N, C-alpha and C positions, 0 to 999 in steps of 0.2 A: 301938637307937634308930631311930625312924621320923621322916620329914620329910614335910610337906605344903606345897603351894604355897598362898600367900595368894590370896584372891579377886582377880581382875583387875578394874580399873575399866573402865567403858565406853570404847572407843577414841575418840580424837579424829577429827573428820571428815577431816583431812588424811591420817591414816593409812589411811583407806578409799578415798581418791581413786583410787589405781591400779586398784581393782577396779570402779569405776563404769563405765569403758569396756567392761569385759567384760560387765557387766549390760546396757548399752545395745546390745551386739552382738546380743542375742537378737531384739528386734523388727526390727532392720535385716536380719538374716539371714532371719527369717521372711518379711518382705516380698519380699526378693529370691527366695527359694525359691518362694513362692506365685506371684509374677509370672512367673518363668521357667517354672514348671510349666504355668500357664495358657496362656502363649504357645506352649509346645511342644504342648499339647493341641490348641489351636485350629489350629495349623499341621498337626498330624497329621490333624485332621478334613479339612482341605483336600486333603492328600496322598491320604488314603484315598478321598475322593470323586473326585478326578481319576483315581486308579488304577482305581476301579470303573467310571467312565465310559469310560476307555480300554479296559478289558476288555470291557464290553458292546458298544462300537463294533466291537471286533475280532470278538466273537462274532456280531453281526448281519452283518458283512461275510463271515465264514466261512459262515454259513447261506445268505447270498445267493449266494456262490460255489458252494457245494455244490448249491443249487437251480438255478443257471444250468447247471452241468454235467449235472444230471439232466434239465433241460428240453431242453438240446441233444441229449442221447441220445434223449429221447422224440420230439423233432421229427425227428431222424435216422432213427428207426425208421419214422415215418409217411412221410417222404420216400422211404425205401427201398421201402416197400410200393407207393407211388404210382409210383415209377420202374419197378419190375418190371411193374406193370400196364400202364404206358405202353409198355414194351419189348415185352411179349407182344402187346399190341393191334397195334402196328406190324408185328411180325415175323409174327404169325399172321393178319393181315388182319382185325382186329376180332373175333377169336374169343378170348374170355376167360371162364374159368369161375370165378366168385367162390367156389365151394365149395372151390377150391384154397387159398383164404386163410381158410377157416373156422376154422382152429386158431390163426390169428394174433390176438394179443390186444393191447389198449391197455395203458398203464402200470398199470392196476388189475387186469389179468387178464381183463377182459371182452372178448368177441369184437369185432374191429374192425367198425364200421358203414360199409360201402363202397357207393357208388352210382356208376353210369356214365350220362352224358348224351351224346346225339349232338350233331352240329353245330347242329341246330335246337332244342336245349334240351329234347329229349324224353328222359324217363327210360327207359333201356334195361333196366337191371337193378339190383337193390339187395338187400342182406341186412339192411337197416336199417329194419325195419317200424316205423312210427309216427314216424319222424324227419321225414318230409315231409308237411306239411299240404296240403290241396287248394289253398290260396292260394299256398303256396310253389311248387308244381308249375305253377301257371298263370302265374307270373311269373319263372320260372327265368332267362329271357333277360335280365331286368333286374337279377338278383341279382349282387352284387360277385364272388362266387367264379366265376361263369360269364363275366361281361363282362371281368374283368381278364385271364383266360386267352385270351379270344377276340380282344381288341384289342391287347394288348401283344406285342412280339416276343420278350421274354425267356422263356427256357425254364426256369422255376424253380417252386418251390412257393409258392402264394398262401396266406396266413394271414388268415382273415377276422376280423371283429369279433365279440365275444361277443353272442349273440342269445338273448333269452328264449324258452324253449320254450313249448309250448301251455299247460302248467299254470302258467306264470309263477312256478314255484317254483325254477327253475334256469336255467342258460344252456348253450348249445352253441357250439362253434367249428367252422367248416368249413375243411378244408385241401384244396386242389385242385391238379391238374396237367393240362395240356392233353394230349389224345390226338391223334396224327398218323396220317394214312393212309400207304400205301406211298410216296406222292410227297412226303411231308413236309408235307402241308397239314393245316390244323386240321380235326379229325374229331370233336371233342367234348371232354368234361371228365370226369376221374375225381375223386371226392370222398370224403374220409374225415371223418366227423363224430364228435367226442368232446366230453366235458364239459371245459371249460377248466380246472377245478380239478385235473384229472388231469395237467396239464402241469407242475405244480410239486409240491414235496415236501409231506409231511404237516405240519400245524401243530403245533409243540411249545410248549404253554403253560408248561411248566416253564422254558423258556429265554426266551420272548418275553412271558409274562404274559397276564393276562385281557384287557388292552387293546392287545395287539400285533396284528400282521398279517403276512401273507406274500402277495405279489402279483407278477404278471407284467404289465409295462407296455409298451405299444407305443412306437415312436419318436415318435408324435404326442401322447404323454402320456396316452393312454386306457388305463384298466385293463382288461387282457385276461383275467386270472384272479385270483381273490382267495380267501384263507383267513384267518380272523380269530378272535380270542378271543371268548368268549361275550358279553362286556360291551361290545363295540365294533361300531358300525354299519359297513356297507360304504362304502368310499370311492368316490365317483363321479368326482371330479376331484382330482388331487394338489395339495397346497398349493403356492403360487408359490415359496417358498424351496426346496422339494424339487425342483420342476421345474427351477429354475436349477441346482441341484447335479447333476442327472442329465446335464448336458452332458459330464461325464467318464464313461468306460466303467466305472469301478469306484471305489468309495469309501464313506465313511460320514460321517454328520453327525447333530447333534441338532436336532430340529425342535420348536419350542415348541407347547404345547397350544392356544394361541389360533389357530395356523395351521390346526390340524385342526378347530377349532370345538367341541371337547368339553372343552377345558381340560386335556387329558392330553398332556404332552410325551413324545416318543418318540425313541429312538435308532435311526436308520435306516441300514442298509447296503445297497448295491446292486452288481450285477454284470451287465454286458452279456452276452447270450448270443451266443457266437461264431457269426458267419455269418448271424444272424437279427436283424431289427429289433425285438428284444425285450430287456427288461431285467428281472431278478428283484430284488425289494425284500423285505427282512426288517426289520420294525420291532418293537422291544421297548419296552414302556411304562416310563416313568421310575420310577414308584413301585415296580414289581416289581424293576427293575434295581438300585435303590439301597436296597431294604428292609433288607438286612443292614447296610449302612453306617449308615443312620439309627438302627437299633436299637443299634448299637455306640456311636454318638455319644450317644444318650440315657443309656445305661448308664455311659459314660465321664464325662459331665457330673455325674451323680449321685455317682459315686465321687469325682470331683474336689472337689465341694462338701463331701462328708464329710471328705475329706483336708484341705481348707483349714480346716474347723472344728477338726479334731484338731490341725493345726499351730498354730492360735491358742492352743488350750489348752496345748499343749506349750510354746509360747513364754512364756506367763504363768507356768506352773510352773517353767520354766527360770529366769526372772528372779527368782522367789522363792527358789529353791534357790541361785542365784548370790549373792544378797544374804546368805543364811544362810552360804553357804560362805565369802564374803568375811570375815564376822565370825569364823568358826571358824579360817580361815587366819591371821588377825591374832593370835588368841590362841595358836594352835599355834606361830606364829613366835616369839612371846615366850617360850613354854615351851622350844622347841627351842634358842633362843639360850643359855638357861641350861644346858640339858642337854648341848649340844654341848661346852661348856667342861669338863664332867665326864667325858663318855663318848666324846668326839671324834665324836659324831653318826654312828654306824655306820648304813649304809644298810640293814642287815638287822636283823631282830628279835634281841635279845640277852637271854639269861637266865643267871643264876647260880643253880644248883640244888644242894641238899645232900641226901644220903640221910637217911632216918629209920629208925633201927634198932629192932628189937623186943627183947623180953626175952631171946631166944635168940641175939641178935647178928646176925640176918639183916636185910636191908633190906626194910622193909615199905611204905615210901612215900618221897616226895621232897617237899621244901619249897622254895618260891621265895625265894631270898635277895635278888635284885635283878633288874631288867629295865629296858630302855629303852622309850621311848614306842612305837617301831615294833613291838617284841615285844608290848606290851600291845594295840596295835591289831590285830595278827594274831590274838590270842586272844580278841578281842571283850570285853576287860575294860579297866578303868583300871589304871594303875600301882599305885595305892593298894590296889585290890582284890586284886592279885596277890601283892605282897610279904608274906611270912609265911604264905601259904596253902599247904596241901598240894595237890599236883597231883591226887590222886584226888578232891578235892572240887570241882574246877573243871569248869564246863560252858561250852562256847563252840564255836568253829569247829573246834578240834582235838580229835578223839576221845581220850579219856583212856587207854584200854587199850593201843593201839599206841604212844602216846607213852611210857608207863611201860615198855613192852617195849624200846624203843630206849635209854632211860636205863639199864635193867638190863644190856643188852648192852654199853654203854659202861663201866659199872662193872666188868664182868667182863673185857672185852677191851681197854679203854683208849679205844676210839672206836666210833662207830656212825653210820650214815647211812641215811636212807630217806625216801620220800615217803608222806605220809598224806593220803588223800582224804576229803572229807566233803561233806555237803549242807547249805547254810544258806539258808533261805527259798527253796527250790526251785532254788538255783544250785549247781552243782558247783564245788568249790574244791580246790586241791591245794597243800600246804605241804611244802617240802623241809626236813628237819631234820638238822643235823649236830651230833653230841655228842662232846666231847673231855673226858677225865678229867684233872684236875690236882689231885693230892693226893687229898683226900677230898671235893672238890666237882666239879661237872660244868659245863663251859661249853657252852651250847646256843645255836646260831644257827638262825634261821628265815627262810625266804624263800618268798614266795608265787610259785609257778611255774604258776599256773592259766593265765595268758595264753600263757606260753611253750609249755606242753603243748598248748593249744588251737591255737596257731599251727602246731606240728609236726603235730598231727592234721589240721589244715586242709590243709597242704601234701600230706600223704599222701592225703587224700581227693581233692584236685584231681588228683593224679597218676593215681588209679585210678577217676576218675569222668568220664563223658561230660558235657561242658558243656551240650549241648543238651537231653538227656533226663533227666539225673541218674542214669542207669543206670551200672553198672560198665562200664569200657571194655576195649579190647583188652589194655592193659597188665595190668589186673586178671585177665583170663582167663589170660594168660601166667604170672601169679604164683600164682593159686589153683587152676587146673585140674590142674596136676601133683600138688598135694596130694590133690585128689579122686581122681585115678587111683591114687595110692599107697594111699589108704584102701580103695578098691574092691578092689584086688589083695590087700591084707593081710587084709581082712575077708571075702573070697570073696563079695562082693556085686556087683550090676550097676550100672554107671553109663552114662547115655546123654547124648549131645550132640545137640541139635536145632539144625541150621543153617537159619535162616529168612531168605528173601529175598522182599521185597515185590513183588507183581505189579501193574503199572500205576503205580508210583511216578513213573517218568520222565514219563508223560503228565500227572500232576498238576503236576509242576514246569514242564513246557512250557506247560500251559494256564493255571494260576493263578499261577505264579511261585515263586521259591525260598522266599519268606517263607511261602507256603502249604505248601510241602513241609516246612519246618521244623516248622510247626504240626502237620502230619499225623504226623511222626515222634514228636512228643511225645505225641500221642493214642495212637499205636500202642504206645509204651512202656508207657503206663498199662494198655492192654487186655491186653498180654502178661503184666504182673504179676498181673492179675486172673485170667487163664486158667490159670496154672500152680498147682501145689500150694504150700501153706505150706512154706517151707524150700528150695524150688527157687530157682535163681539165673538171672536174666535179665540179659544184657549186650548192649551195642551194639558191634559190631566197626567200624562206620563206614558212611557212606552209608545205604543201606536194608537193611543186613545186620545181623541180630540172632542171638544164640545163647542157648540155654536149656540149663542143666546140671541133670540129674536124678540124684540119688544114692539109694542104698539101695532099688533097684528089686527086685521079686520076679520080674519077667519082662518081656519086650518088650511085652506087652499094656499095661502101665502107661504106657510111653513113647508107645504109639499113642493111648491115651486123652488124654494131655496134648496131643499133636499135633492130635487131633480138636477139642479145646476151643479151641486156637489158631485153627484154620481157622474154627470157628463164630464166633469173635470178629470175623471180617471178612465174614460173610455180609451184614450190613446195611452200607449206605454209611457213610462217616465224615464227619460234619458238621464243616466247617472254616469259617473266616470268609469265604472266597471262594466257598463253595458246598458241594456234596456230592461227595466224592471216592469213587470206586469202586476199591477195591484188594483184592487177595487175597494169599495167601501160598503160597510153594513151600517145603516143609520136607524137609530131608534128615536122616536119623537114623543115627548111628553108635553102636555099643554097645561098652563095655569090660567084660570082656576079650574078647568074642566077635569084634569086628571089628578091634580094635587094642589094643596094650599101652602105647602112648606117646602123648603129647599131639599131636605133629605129625601122625602117621598118623590119629589119631582125628578131628582137625579136617578133614584132607584127605578122608577117607572120607565124612564128613558133607556136605562141599561137593560131592563127586561124586554122592551120593544126591540132593542138592537139584537138581543139573543134570539128573539123570534125570527129575525131576518137571517141570522146564522143558520138556524135549524131548517130554513126553507130554501137553502141554496146560496145564501150570501148575495152581495152586490145588489142591494136594493134598500128601500126605506119602509118603515112600518110605524104607524101610530100605536101608542100603548093600547093593548087590548086586554080588558079584565078577564076575558075568557081564557086567553093564552096563559095569563098569570095563574088562573085557577088550575089549568092543566099542569103547569109546572109544579104547583104546590101538590097536586094530586099525584104526580110522578114521584116527588120526594116522599110523600106519604106511603106510596106503594113500595118504595125502596125500604123504608123503615119496617113496613109490614112483612116484606119478604125476609128481611134480616131476622125479625122476631119469629117468623114461621120456621126458619132453619134452626134457630136456637131452641124452639119449642116442638120441633118435629110435627108440623101440621100437614105432612104429606102422606098420601096413600098410594099404593102401587096397583095398577091394573095390568092385565096381561093379554096379549093378542097371539093366537096360535098361528103357527106356520105348518102347512101340511104338505105331504108328498103329492106331487101332481099325478102320479100313477095310482096310488092307493087311497088318497084322501085321509090317511092316518096322520096324527099329529107328529111332526118331526122336532119342533122346538117352540118356545114361547118368547115373545119380545116384551120386556118390561117397560111400561109406560107410566111416568110419574104424574100424579094429580095433586093439586093444592086444595085441601079442604079448608077454605077461607072461613074465618069465624063469622063474618057477616055477609060476604058475597057468595058463599056456597062453594060448590066444586068448580075449580078453574082448570082449564086444559093447558097443556104445555105452551102453546103459542101465545098465551096470555101472561106468562111470567118467565119463560126460558130466555127470550131475547133480552129482557131486563137483567136477568142473572148473568148472561154472557157479557153485557156491556159493563156491569159493575164489578165483575170478578167473583160474585157470589155463586157462580156455577161450580167453583172448586169445592167449597164445603157442601153444597147441595149434592154434587156428584158423589162425595164420600158417603153422605147419608143414604143415597140411593143404593150404592154398592152394598153397604152393610145391611140395609133393609131386605134386598133381594136375597142375599146369602142367608139371612135369618129365615126367610120364607121357605127357601129350598130345604133348609134343615128341618123346619116344621113339617113340610110335606113328607119328607123322608120318615120322620118319626110316626106320622099318621098312616104310613103305608100307601101313600098315593103313588101314581105312576111316575117313574123316573124320567122326566123330560128336561132337556137342557133349557136354560133361560139365557137370552142375549140381553146385554146391557149396553146402551148407547154411551159413548165417551166422546166429548167434544174436543176440538183442537186445543182450546185454552186449558182444559183439564190436563191434557197430555203434556202441554208445554210448561205448566206451572206446578205439577204434582208428580211424584214418582208413582205412576200407576201400577208398576210391577209390585212394589212394596205394599201398596194399598190392597190389591187383590190377594196377595199372598197372606197378609195379616187377616183379612176377612175370611178366607178359606180355612185358615187354621183356627180362628176364633170360633167358627160355627161348625167345624168338623165335617165339611162336605168335600167330595172329590172335585178336582179341577175340571173334569169333563162335563160337569153339570153347569158350567158357566161358559158363555160365549161373549165376545166383545165386538161391538159394531163401531167401525171408524169410517169417517168420510174421507174422500180422496184428498181434501185440503189438509187433513191431519198428517198424512204421510209425507207430503212434500214440504212442510214447514221446516223441519229439521231432520232430514233423511237419516243421518248417522245415528242420532239419539233415538229416533223412532224405531229404526231397525234393531238396535240393541235391546230396547225394552220389549218390543213385540216378540223377538226371538226368545227372550227369557220367559215371557208369559206363555208362549207356545210350547216351550219345553216343559212347563208345568202340566200341560194337558188342556189348557184353555184354547178353544177354537176361535179363529179370527175371521171376521166378516168385513168385506168392503161394502159400506152402506152408500146408497144413492149413486151407484156407479153410472158414469156417463154425464154427470153434471159438472165435472171438473177435469183436471189433467191427471191421468194415471200413467206411470211408467211401467211398461210391461215387464222390464227387468226387475223392478221393485216388487211387483206382484209375485213374480216367480221366486225372487230371493227371499221374501218374507214368508213364503209358503202359506198363503192364505187358504182357508178351507172353503169358504163360500163367497160368492159374489152376488150382492143384492142389486138388481137392476132398478133404476129409479122409475117411479110410477109414470113419469112423463113418456117413457118408451112404451109402457103397457097401454096407455091411453091411445097410442097410434095403431095398435093392432086392429086389423079388420078395416082399416081405412084405405090409404092409397097403395098399400103393398110395401111401402118403404119400412114400416114398422117390423114386418116379418123378416125383411132382409137384415136389418140391424140386429134383431134378436137372434137370427141364425148365426150371424158372424160372432156375436158376443158369446153365445152358447158353445159354438165350435172352439173358439179361442180358450174359454174357461175350462172346458173339458180337456183340451190339449195340455193345459197347465195343471191339470189335476184338481180343479175346483168345481164345486157344484154351483148351480145358478138358482137364485131365488127371485121370482118376479113380485115386485111390490105393487100395491094399488089395484089388485084384481077386484073388479066391482061388477062384472057381468059374466054369465055362464059361458058365452061364446069366447070370451078371453081365456077362461080356464081351459076350455076344450082345445083351442088353438095352441096354447102354451104346452099342453100335454103332447100334441102332435109334433111340436118343435123340439121335444125332448128336454124341456125345462124341468129341473129337478123338484123345486118346491114353489108353493104359492102362498101369498099373504095378501089380505085385503078384506074389505067389508063384505064382499060376496062370500068369503070363506067363513069369517067370524068377526064380530065386533070385539073390542077390548072389554074384558070382564075382570071382576075382582078375584081375589085368591080362591074363594069358594066356587064361584061360577065357572072359572076356567077349568077346574078339576072335573066339574060336571060335563063340560064340553069334551074333555079328553076321554072320559069314560063312554060318552055317547058315541064318539067316533070309533073307539075300540070295539064297541059292541056291534056297530054297523059293519 
């Protein structure tokens, strides 16, 4: 007997009232979502614009600061040339050969254009043909470069105004210094003429745009030098708001286009040039700076409009479906109330199924005896369609064949359970079926576990997926790489691990911000997936480190090909929202089973190979090399040995004499440290000093050297040896990380020796690292009586004003200049200029690296004060150097 429900009458309005609120929630929610989305979008536009403006202001300020540094260096070079000319003029009584300066070049590499005028404004000599017109030469006495030096008492460099040249197609600037005779009276003017645009950096239209500019401005607001985009005219006078802003020495601001007169707003950064009444300005045009932001705004608005329309359609469809659902729920509620009384309303689908036997007594099919509404819904049929139907004739969400197999298993074993997957309208579903046999019938329960399995799958995916890039993460590598190693070992196939570290990623983060860095990592992930072969695995370990796993390789050449394609993927810049990022990749490759047989060793060897690429210049790939690994371990061992050597004082001091060029008597000693290694023997400084500098152990080693030298001086004094000063080398890192004044003062007091027995040698780089702090400490040590030496002069940048201000006693000329003596004549010119300048500043000159007798003889003729080198004497221990001193005194 079968039963059917009678047709339900239309529901009363009161019965549907609970569902009306749900229907009305659709438009309310749609309005709230649309409003919030638009507010967030507009606020993001504001944030992006503010961030972009802040970035371009920082960029223009950085360009201005770099330009100011370059301009200061250029002016320093010009001033140094004028000072040397002035010193030679005064020292040699007006004898100056401009050909000595023929190889000196302006910032563009062109020879310097130098002219000399006497006190009556007559041109004495020049190498600048075509610079002086007849009109200029006739009125030199009235020109600013001459009158300013003639009238004012200040002894400094005069910087002239930009003047149009004869062709009126460009400008020149004249730099001058006064010439003095032997009595210190005005004797004329030395002039260097250059193109003012050479004082500032090259214009970069990729950063400043077609309407940007780069300029040097005087303290009076006059533009001294100017470089600009092709579409922008030259500024003759700065806009008033910009002039007011330039009262500060450094800063940045936005200047509207109406102020410039061409309607183009510009972001301007400025930086005063240290020690010179000049300021460098960099201006980026607004349209160029905000182009990316505006394009993003337009695209976002179009997307937002489309999303709003889609949301409106979705709301309307949702309201219609909600109304239909309300009606269906009412009818289902009525049916469920009746069915619940009969079947207790099971939350799972429920079927009663009976076997159908064939003529031979075997089960050939099954028929549905009864089911609840939930079971009918899961099978995509109505209850009426199911009852009495054979299972083999049903079609729906549950495939028939696996379902019949479970029923057969339960008939044979008493129970069965399994999950059956299917695809309905493109959607994957999964139904869990439990079958229990009771007599000659089967009780079947069904439960839809699609969401449950999706949830478990999603949890597993999140555990093994990098949230930023969507690639597998470190946990995935730890889980899956061991399986790959096992397969490679079992199948006698090669497996390769490529350890990839991005080059330049930190610079992108620092320049554009972390959001840009995240965007870059997402793009890198996509490029890596494109670069590898189908079936290869790309994972992100964290930060800017990625890993590629290659299986089933025929040889190392295939791994090299993939590494090459990865490198090729980074040859072009990466376009991100904030600009174009230039990054590369350093790739280390480890092979299994060749390099390792386990996961940890495989990863460690790939990391070591990547580090080798880093040490060789980055942007390449390298297979694991046991020799490099051994070198790394040896370096670490040498670091530990050096640390133990400092703690155990395994160092000895040797001393090399410095002699007077005229008398050959010993003037001073230079202390040179040696490492008496327990197993390697005596090691020279170049074998351990660079390692000490890199690791910071130079600071405690320097303290040990200072104390050892002071103790040796005290011992020599007690033994009645000759009282000869000893110079100690101090590195820039020691000077910047240790209070050297306090260190020397403590050592002098501890050993009871006078300060004039100690000299300090500093390189030029030490002086310019922190000029203010350096000046304070050196002046304090000089006040104690310690003599100061400039070591390796000529290999770096020295400020003449700093040399004079710090009152150095000796200037040691680098051995590279000494080697040039007796060659092309240029060496003698340079040494003559240096000796003349040093003597004019009250300093003695020491020539380093004297290795031949003809060098010593020529240096004596050039009036060099002291000599040092292997021709004079080799470094000796404390006993041997005293013998050398006595021998020279006796001679």
